[in-house]
C-alpha positions in Angstrom: -2.2 -1.4 -25.2 0.3 1.2 -26.4 3.9 0.8 -25.1 6.1 3.5 -23.7 9.0 4.5 -25.9 11.0 7.6 -26.8 8.9 8.2 -29.9 5.9 9.2 -27.8 5.6 12.9 -27.8 3.5 15.4 -25.7 -0.1 16.0 -26.8 -0.5 19.3 -28.5 -3.4 20.1 -26.3 -2.5 22.3 -23.2 -3.9 21.1 -19.9 -5.2 23.8 -17.6 -3.0 22.5 -14.7 0.1 22.1 -16.9 1.4 25.7 -16.2 1.1 25.4 -12.5 3.1 22.1 -12.7 5.8 23.7 -14.8 6.1 26.6 -12.4 6.4 24.2 -9.4 9.1 22.2 -11.3 11.0 25.5 -12.0 10.8 26.6 -8.3 11.1 22.9 -7.0 7.9 23.5 -5.1 6.4 20.1 -4.0 2.8 19.4 -5.1 0.3 17.2 -3.2 -2.1 15.7 -5.8 -5.5 15.2 -4.1 -9.0 14.3 -5.1 -11.5 13.5 -2.4 -8.7 12.9 0.1 -10.2 9.5 1.0 -7.0 7.9 1.2 -5.0 10.5 3.2 -4.5 8.0 6.0 -2.2 5.9 4.0 1.6 6.6 3.5 4.0 9.0 5.0 3.4 12.7 6.1 1.7 14.4 3.2 3.8 17.3 1.8 3.3 20.1 -0.7 0.6 22.5 -1.9 -2.6 20.8 -2.7 -3.3 20.2 -6.5 -6.9 19.5 -6.4 -8.3 17.2 -9.2 -12.0 17.5 -8.5 -12.6 20.1 -11.2 -11.6 17.4 -13.7 -14.9 15.7 -13.5 -17.3 13.9 -15.8 -17.7 10.9 -18.0 -16.1 11.6 -21.5 -17.5 8.6 -23.2 -19.2 5.3 -22.4 -20.0 2.5 -24.8 -21.9 -0.2 -22.9 -21.8 -2.5 -25.8 -18.0 -2.1 -26.1 -17.5 -2.6 -22.3 -15.4 0.6 -22.1 -15.8 3.8 -20.2 -13.5 7.0 -20.4 -13.8 9.3 -17.4 -11.9 12.3 -16.1 -9.8 11.7 -13.0 -11.7 13.9 -10.6 -15.0 12.3 -11.2 -16.5 10.7 -8.0 -16.1 7.1 -7.9 -19.7 6.6 -6.6 -20.9 8.6 -9.7 -19.1 6.3 -12.1 -20.4 3.2 -10.4 -23.9 4.4 -10.5 -23.7 5.1 -14.2 -22.4 1.7 -14.8 -25.0 0.0 -12.6 -27.8 1.6 -14.6 -26.5 -0.4 -17.6 -26.1 -3.6 -15.6 -22.3 -3.3 -15.6 -19.7 -2.8 -12.9 -16.0 -2.3 -12.1 -15.4 -6.0 -11.3 -12.3 -5.3 -9.2 -14.5 -3.6 -6.6 -12.3 -0.8 -5.6 -12.6 0.4 -2.0 -13.7 4.0 -1.5 -12.1 4.2 2.0 -14.2 7.4 2.7 -16.8 9.5 1.0 -15.6 11.6 -2.0 -13.2 8.9 -3.5 -12.4 9.8 -7.1 -11.6 7.7 -10.2 -8.1 9.1 -10.3 -7.4 8.3 -6.7 -8.7 4.8 -7.4 -6.1 4.2 -10.0 -3.2 6.0 -8.2 -3.9 3.9 -5.0 -4.2 0.7 -7.0 -6.3 -1.0 -4.3 -8.7 -3.7 -5.2 -11.5 -5.6 -3.5 -11.8 -9.1 -2.2 -12.3 -10.7 -5.6 -8.8 -9.7 -7.0 -7.6 -13.3 -7.7 -10.8 -14.1 -9.7 -11.3 -11.0 -11.7 -8.0 -9.1 -11.6 -6.6 -5.9 -9.9 -7.2 -2.2 -10.9 -4.2 -2.3 -13.3 -5.8 -5.2 -15.3 -8.7 -3.0 -16.2 -6.8 0.3 -17.2 -6.8 0.4 -21.0 -5.2 3.9 -21.3 -4.8 7.2 -19.6 -3.9 10.8 -20.0 -1.4 12.4 -17.6 0.7 15.4 -16.9 4.3 14.7 -16.0 6.8 16.5 -13.9 7.7 18.7 -16.8 4.1 19.8 -17.4 3.8 17.9 -20.6 0.5 16.3 -21.3 1.0 12.7 -22.4 -1.3 9.9 -23.6 -0.8 6.2 -23.3 -2.9 3.2 -24.3 -6.4 3.6 -25.8 -9.7 2.0 -25.5 -8.9 -1.5 -26.7 -6.7 -4.4 -25.4 -3.7 -5.2 -27.4 -0.5 -7.2 -27.0 2.6 -5.0 -27.2 6.3 -4.8 -26.1 7.7 -2.3 -23.9 6.6 -0.6 -20.7 2.9 -0.4 -20.1 2.7 3.1 -18.7 -1.1 3.1 -18.3 -0.9 0.3 -15.8 2.3 1.4 -14.4 0.4 4.4 -13.0 -1.9 2.1 -11.1 -0.5 2.0 -7.5 2.1 4.8 -8.1 0.2 7.0 -5.5 0.6 10.1 -7.6 4.5 10.0 -7.4 5.0 9.9 -11.2 2.5 12.4 -12.4 -1.0 13.8 -12.4 -3.7 11.5 -14.0 -6.1 13.6 -15.8 -8.3 11.0 -17.6 -8.5 7.3 -17.8 -10.2 4.5 -19.9 -11.4 1.4 -18.1 -12.7 -1.9 -19.1 -15.9 -2.7 -17.4 -17.9 -5.9 -17.1 -21.6 -7.0 -16.9 -22.8 -7.8 -13.4 -22.8 -11.6 -13.0 -26.2 -13.2 -13.5 -26.1 -15.2 -10.3 -24.4 -15.0 -6.9 -24.3 -17.0 -3.7 -22.4 -16.9 -0.4 -21.7 -20.0 1.7 -20.5 -20.1 5.3 -18.3 -22.8 6.8 -17.2 -23.3 10.3 -13.5 -24.4 10.1 -10.0 -23.7 11.4 -7.5 -21.4 9.6 -5.6 -24.4 8.3 -8.8 -26.1 7.0 -9.9 -22.9 5.2 -6.5 -22.5 3.4 -6.6 -26.2 2.5 -10.1 -25.9 1.0 -9.4 -22.6 -0.8 -6.2 -23.9 -2.5 -8.0 -27.1 -3.4 -11.2 -25.4 -4.7 -9.0 -22.8 -6.6 -7.7 -25.5 -8.9 -11.1 -26.7 -9.8 -13.7 -25.5 -12.4 -15.8 -23.7 -9.7 -17.1 -20.1 -9.9 -15.3 -18.8 -6.9 -15.2 -15.0 -6.7 -14.3 -13.9 -3.2 -13.5 -15.2 0.3 -12.6 -14.3 3.8 -11.8 -16.2 6.9 -11.7 -14.8 10.5 -11.9 -16.0 14.1 -14.0 -13.9 16.3 -12.9 -13.1 19.9 -14.0 -16.0 22.2 -14.5 -18.4 19.3 -12.8 -21.8 19.4 -13.2 -22.1 15.6 -13.1 -19.7 12.8 -15.6 -19.0 9.9 -15.0 -19.0 6.2 -17.2 -17.1 3.9 -17.1 -18.0 0.3 -18.9 -15.9 -2.6 -19.6 -17.5 -5.8 -20.5 -15.6 -9.1 -21.2 -16.6 -12.6 -23.7 -18.4 -14.7 -26.9 -19.4 -12.7 -26.4 -23.2 -13.3 -22.7 -23.1 -12.5 -23.4 -21.3 -9.2 -26.3 -23.6 -8.2 -24.1 -26.7 -9.0 -21.2 -25.4 -7.0 -23.5 -24.7 -4.0 -24.9 -28.1 -4.0 -21.5 -29.7 -4.2 -19.8 -27.6 -1.5 -22.7 -27.9 0.9 -22.8 -31.6 0.4 -19.1 -32.2 0.7 -17.9 -29.7 3.3 -21.2 -28.7 5.1 -21.5 -25.1 3.9 -24.5 -23.0 4.9 -26.0 -20.8 2.3 -26.7 -17.1 3.3 -29.3 -14.7 1.9 -27.8 -12.4 -0.7 -29.6 -9.4 0.6 -28.1 -10.1 4.0 -24.5 -10.5 3.0 -24.2 -7.8 0.3 -23.5 -5.1 3.0 -20.9 -7.4 4.6 -19.0 -7.9 1.4 -19.0 -4.0 0.8 -17.7 -3.6 4.4 -15.0 -6.3 3.8 -13.9 -4.3 0.7 -13.7 -1.1 2.9 -12.0 -2.8 5.9 -15.1 -1.7 7.8 -16.3 -5.0 9.3 -16.5 -5.2 13.2 -13.2 -7.1 13.2 -11.5 -4.0 11.7 -13.5 -1.5 13.8 -12.7 -3.1 17.1 -8.9 -2.4 16.8 -7.4 -1.2 20.1 -6.0 2.3 20.2 -2.3 1.1 20.4 -2.6 -1.1 17.4 -2.1 -0.5 13.7 -3.7 -2.2 10.7 -1.1 -4.1 8.7 -1.6 -5.7 5.4 0.4 -8.8 4.6 0.5 -9.5 0.8 1.4 -13.1 0.6 1.0 -15.9 -2.0 -2.2 -17.8 -1.8 -0.4 -20.9 -1.1 1.4 -19.6 1.9 0.7 -21.7 5.1 -0.8 -20.6 8.4 1.7 -17.9 9.7 3.1 -17.9 13.2 2.2 -14.3 14.1 4.3 -12.5 16.8 2.8 -12.1 20.2 0.4 -9.1 20.7 -1.0 -9.5 17.3 -4.7 -9.9 16.5 -5.7 -12.0 13.5 -5.2 -12.8 10.8 -8.3 -11.7 8.7 -7.6 -13.7 5.6 -8.8 -12.6 2.0 -7.5 -15.5 0.0 -8.8 -14.1 -3.1 -7.1 -10.9 -2.5 -3.8 -12.6 -1.6 -3.6 -10.7 1.6 -3.9 -11.2 5.4 -4.9 -8.4 7.7 -3.2 -8.3 11.1 -3.7 -5.8 14.0 -0.4 -5.2 15.8 1.5 -2.3 17.5 3.8 -0.3 15.2 6.9 -1.7 16.9 6.1 -5.1 15.5 6.6 -3.9 11.9 10.1 -5.5 11.4 9.0 -9.0 12.7 5.9 -8.8 10.5 7.8 -7.8 7.4 10.4 -10.5 8.0 7.5 -13.1 8.4 5.8 -12.0 5.2 9.2 -12.1 3.3 9.9 -15.6 4.5 6.9 -16.9 2.4 7.6 -14.6 -0.5 5.5 -11.6 0.4 5.6 -8.2 2.1 4.0 -6.4 5.0 2.7 -2.8 4.9 1.4 -0.5 7.7 -1.9 0.2 6.1 -3.6 2.4 8.9 -1.9 4.0 11.9 -3.0 3.7 15.4 -5.6 6.4 15.3 -7.7 7.9 12.4 -6.0 10.7 10.6 -2.6 9.8 11.9 -0.1 9.4 9.1 2.2 6.5 9.3 6.0 6.9 10.0 6.7 3.7 8.2 7.5 3.9 4.4 5.0 2.2 2.1 7.7 1.4 -0.4 10.1 -0.7 1.6 12.6 -2.0 -1.1 16.1 -2.2 0.2 18.3 0.7 -0.8 20.4 -0.2 -3.8 18.2 -3.2 -4.7 17.2 -3.7 -8.3 13.5 -2.8 -7.5 14.6 0.3 -5.7 16.9 1.4 -8.5 14.0 0.8 -11.1 11.7 3.0 -9.1 14.3 5.8 -8.8 14.8 5.6 -12.7 11.1 5.9 -13.3 10.7 8.8 -10.8 13.6 10.5 -12.6 12.0 10.0 -16.0 8.6 11.1 -15.1 9.2 13.8 -12.3 12.9 14.8 -12.6 12.5 17.6 -10.0 10.6 15.3 -7.5 7.6 17.7 -7.1 4.8 15.1 -7.1 3.5 13.6 -3.8 6.9 14.0 -2.1 7.3 11.7 0.8 4.1 9.7 0.1 5.8 6.3 -0.4 9.4 6.8 0.8 11.4 9.6 2.4 13.8 9.7 -0.6 10.9 10.7 -2.9 
């Protein structure tokens, strides 16, 4: 992976959108980078003229034998996944689409991963390199199409989760993986404490664990843990026999649960859809070893994705401070993921580092380096940006 340093110079190629970005920087006109708009629900009020990326579409190169694909940022995510599936390959981190029209650039910028993150890695772990236009209108390339160990700032991965605040991603190279030869899903009736105990125990053993979720349906006295295993056929079969014998797991048909795992990735299971009108969806990113959390009153949940290191909670917007304090007490953070109603942009900053903290200062320095006039996605993560 290529590192960021002062020796890297702009590419001699002129990008079609570079002139518009330079003009916006000169006039200090904010630009709102937007692909399919599938994640417009997340973050602060969207500001600026729309900079549409959908014209930047197409797969530039794909070498199935090398497990690498290079694709333009405006390419529909569904189109890329279909091309990979035709070769028996996939994006192992299972990026959520959130809505129709999701693009590859938006996938990287959002940095959101599916329920198997702890097993396979997050979006940033699969970004090999990218091309971008910074706030000066310069076309820059970082990384490449191979994995290397280097010193310095890894800009390619830095862009994952930046929500377009550092620059316009125009092209990205991704590592892809073969589809696992075998898969199985087991269901266990258990309490939240038992589920966490089992998952932490199994996580330290040579089992082909891939994804998991635990929830307690309304009216139930006990919760349900769903565990997905993926890997070599013999390993999956042996793990199923062991877990069924030791813990009473019940196997579920793969064709029955495939849609449920996809819905889990999209936060579209009934548990999410039944949120009351006065509740927001909060994401608590906490260590996998975190214990059962004593949620404030008037909260529903949690819905636990242990392999995603996150717990979903439904709660009114006013409970943000208690939830953030609770997550911080176990070494995590809480983010308002969706507001009370669809299409309503949250008033709570996504980036909540304390002013003057080392993290806040680092983010401000990065913003200054890549987008000195502050034109990109102003207000998306924090009011200061």
